[in-house]
C-alpha positions, 0 to 999 in steps of 0.5 A: 263546884262552890269553893268558899270560905274560911271560918276560925273560932278561938276560945282564949282566956279573955274572949271567944272570937269567930272570924271569916273571910269574905270570898265566895267562889264558883269554879275559878271565878270569884262571885263575891268578895265581901260575903259575911258568913259569921253572925251573933245569935241568940236572944242576948247574942251570947253565941257566935256562929259561922258556916261554910259550905252552901249559902242557902243550906247554911241559912237553914241550919242557922235558923234550926240552930236559933230555935234549938238555942232558944228552946235550950234558953241559951244553953249552948251544950243543950242546943248542940245536942238537940240540934244534933238529934233533929239533924239526924232525924230529918232526911232533908237536913242530912242532905244539906252541904254545910258545916257550922262553928258555934262558940260562946264563953264556955264551949266551942263546937263544929257542927258537921254536915252529917249531924256530928257534934265535935268538940276540938281536943284543945277545947279552944281552936276549930276552923272550917271551910277551904282555908280551914286547915291553913288558918287552923295551923296558923292559929295553933302556932300563934297561940303557942308562941305569939303574944296576940290578943284573941281577936288579933290572933283569929285576924292574923291566922285568917290573913296567913290562910288568905296568903296560901288558900286561893279560895280565902281572901283578906276581907275579914270580919270578926265577932268577939265576946270579951270578959269584962267589956 
């Protein structure tokens, strides 16, 4: 069984950031330590996306989502609704074992393996993958009590997850969309 990945997204006052670790594990063996599971997507790269789960399935989801995003002319809300409809209609897609997070400066969504679209209650923090709950907890605490910028918050939260979750490492990559940069 594959266990892999921690992906965390945070929509703050000045930036939207997505980050992920690099570990891919099979059973009790690390297959890869520097995998990239986050991307900038859309024609203007104004949407950030990350995945957890089967890599092959996730690439299929990325491709499908990018088509929905292009058809929605870059409007994330329309794209996730269309994506969900397509996912539920397609018998093949319903069997994919992957989840995605998509974020821009207006919205943040988790796209589940069953075609659900979930916007977090707080509208700003969501995580997936083996270490997702650890990263989510750390991000909530740092958001509430810390004094970090958005990118630092994501990186530090992922580092905390890596200290706890054996399926998460500290090879962390982030992408950010900053206001006025």
